[in-house]
N, C-alpha and C positions, 0 to 999 in steps of 0.2 A: 477255434481248433487249430488253425494254421499257426497262430502265434504260439500256442502251447507246444506244437511240434517243433517250431523253430527254437524255442527256449530249451526244449529237451535236447535238440540237436547241438546247440551251443554248449550245454552242460557236458554232453558226451565228448565233444571236441576238447573241452577244457580238461576233463579227466584223462583223456588219452594223451594229451600233450604233457600233463603233469607226470603221468606214468612214464612217458618217454624220457623226460628230464631225469627222474629218479633213477631209471634204469641206466641211462648214459653216464650219470654222475656216480654211480655206485662204485665203491672201491673194490678192486679185485687184486688177487695175488698174481702179479705179472711174472715173477721169478721166485722160485722156491727151491733152495738146496739146504733145507734145515732138518731133514728127516734122518733117522738112524739108518745105518750105523755110522759112527765116527771112524774114519779111516786113518786118523792120525792128526798131526798138527805140523805147521810149517813155522819154524823160527829162523829168520834170516841171520846169516853170519854177521852182517852189519845191521843191527836193529835200529839204526838211525835213518835208513833209507825208506822212502815211500814206496809201497808196492800194493798190487791189487789185481782184480780179475775183470776181464771184459765179459759181459753177459748179454744175451739176447732175450728180450722180453716176449712173452706169448700174448697174442691178442693185439688190440689197438689202443690200449691204455698206456700212455707214455708220459704222464705227468706224475712224478713220484710224490706220494703223500706220507709214506712211512718206509723206514729201512731198518733192518736188523742184521747185525753182524756178530758172529761168535768168535771169541778170542780166548787166549790162555795167558796168564801171567803168574810167574812163580812168587811174586811179591805184590803187596798192595802199595805200589809206588809208581811214580811216573804218570804220564798222561797220553792220551791218544787223540788224533784228529781224523775224521772221516771226510773224504772228498768224493764228488762225482765229476768225471771228466768226459767230455765228448771226444770221440775218436776221430778228430779232424786234424790231427797232426801229421807229420811226414810218415808215409807208409802205414797210415791207419793208427798211429800211436796216439795216446792221450794228448789232447791239446787244450781246448778251452775248458776252464774250470767252471762247472755249472753250479756247484754247491760246495760249501765248506762248513763243517760243524764247528761249534766251539770246542775247546779242549775239555775232555772229560777225564776224571780220575780213574786209573786202572785199579780193579779189585783183584785180589788173589784168587787163583784157581780158574775154573772154567766159568765164563760169563758171557752175557749177550749185551751189546750196546744197542739201545733203541733210539732211533731218530724219528720223532713224530711231529705232527703239526706243521708240516712243510708242504710246499707246492712248487716242485721243480720241473719245468718243462724240459724234456730231453731233446725234442726236435727230431727224434729217431727212435727206433725200437731196439737200440743197443747203446751201451755206454760202459765205462770202466769205473768201478768203485775202488777206492784205495784207502789205506790207513797209514798213518805216520805216528810213530812213537817218539816221545820226548821225555827228558829228565829221568831216565832210567838209572837204576843202581848198577854197579859194575858187574855183579854176578846175576843180574835179573834175566830170566828167560821169558821172552814174550813172543807171541805169534798168533796165527789164525788157525782155526780148525778146518780139517779137510773132510768133505763128504762128496759122494758121487754115486749115481748120477743125479742131476737136478730133477725134481718131480714136475716142475713147471718151468718153461723156458729152456735155454741151453747155454753152454759155456764151452770155450775152447779149453784144451788141456794144458795150456801154458799160462803164464802170468806176466804182467807188466811190472818192471822195476825201474825206478828213477835213480840214475846214478848220481854220484856226488857232483858231476859236471852239469846236472840238470837234464841230461838226455835220457829218453826212455828206451828200454830194450826188452825184448821178449826173452824169458828164461823158463826153463823146465825145472821141475822138482824131481830129482833122481828117484826112480822106482815108485813114483806116485803121480796121480793126476791133480794138477793144480786148480782144483775147483774148491773155492773157499765156502764155508757154511754161511749162507746169507739168505735174506728174504726181502723182496721188493714189492711194495703195495702201491698201486697207481690208479689213476682215473683217466678217461679219455680227455683229449684237449677240448677246450670250450667250443671250438669250431665244429667238432664232431657232434656235440650236444645241439648246437644251433641248427645244423643241417638235419638232424633227426626230427626236431620239432617242426622245422619248415616243411619237411616232407609230409608229416602227418597233417599239418595245417592245410597244405595244398590239396591233399587227398580229400579231406572233409570239405574244404571249400568248393572243390569241383563238384562233389556230390550235392552240396547245397544249391549251387547254381542250376544244376540239372533239375533238382526237385522244383525250383521256382519256375522254370520254363514249363 
C-alpha cells in the first residue's frame, strides 16, 4: 500500500511539473498595438533612414518568438529589414542589436511582415524595434501604420530615428502619436521555467519527507 501511494505521489509530482513547464513556456502576446482603428501612417521624408518604436512588454515573458509589423508601400518594389535593439546606448538610445531579419520584398498597399520561428532574449522588458527600407523607387511612398493605444504593453509617444551619421535621436510625428502597429509574442526566459519547476519539486519533496516520517 505504501509503495502504491509513493508511486501515485510521484505521478502527481511529474504531472504537476509538466504542467508548470507547459504553462511557463506558453507563448503570450507581450505587446499588441494591432487593433483598429488605423490612425494614419508615417512615411519618413528620408526613407533610407532606420527608424522605429521603443515598447514596454507586459508580464515576465521577454524572449521574443514572433513579431508582426504593419507597413504601407505604394509599389511592389524594394526591401525591408527588421531589427531589435536593446536600449543600452547613450541616454537610453538603441545600442546593442539583438536581432536582424533577412531582407524581405515589399508588397504594394497595406501589408504585415511576420517574423516567426525565432528566439531572441531581450534581457529586459523593453526594447526598440526598427525597420530600414532599401532599393526603393524614386517616387515610392513607404512607411509604417499608426495605431493607438496599445491593447497590451505600452509605448512612448515618440520614435527613434538613426541619422545618416549613425547617431540615434528621438523625434515626434506632428499631430500624431508615434505608436506603430506591431505585435510581439514572447515566452519567459529558461531560468524562469527552471525556478517554477524547482519550486514545485521542492514543495512535493517536502511533503513526501514528512509523510515518510
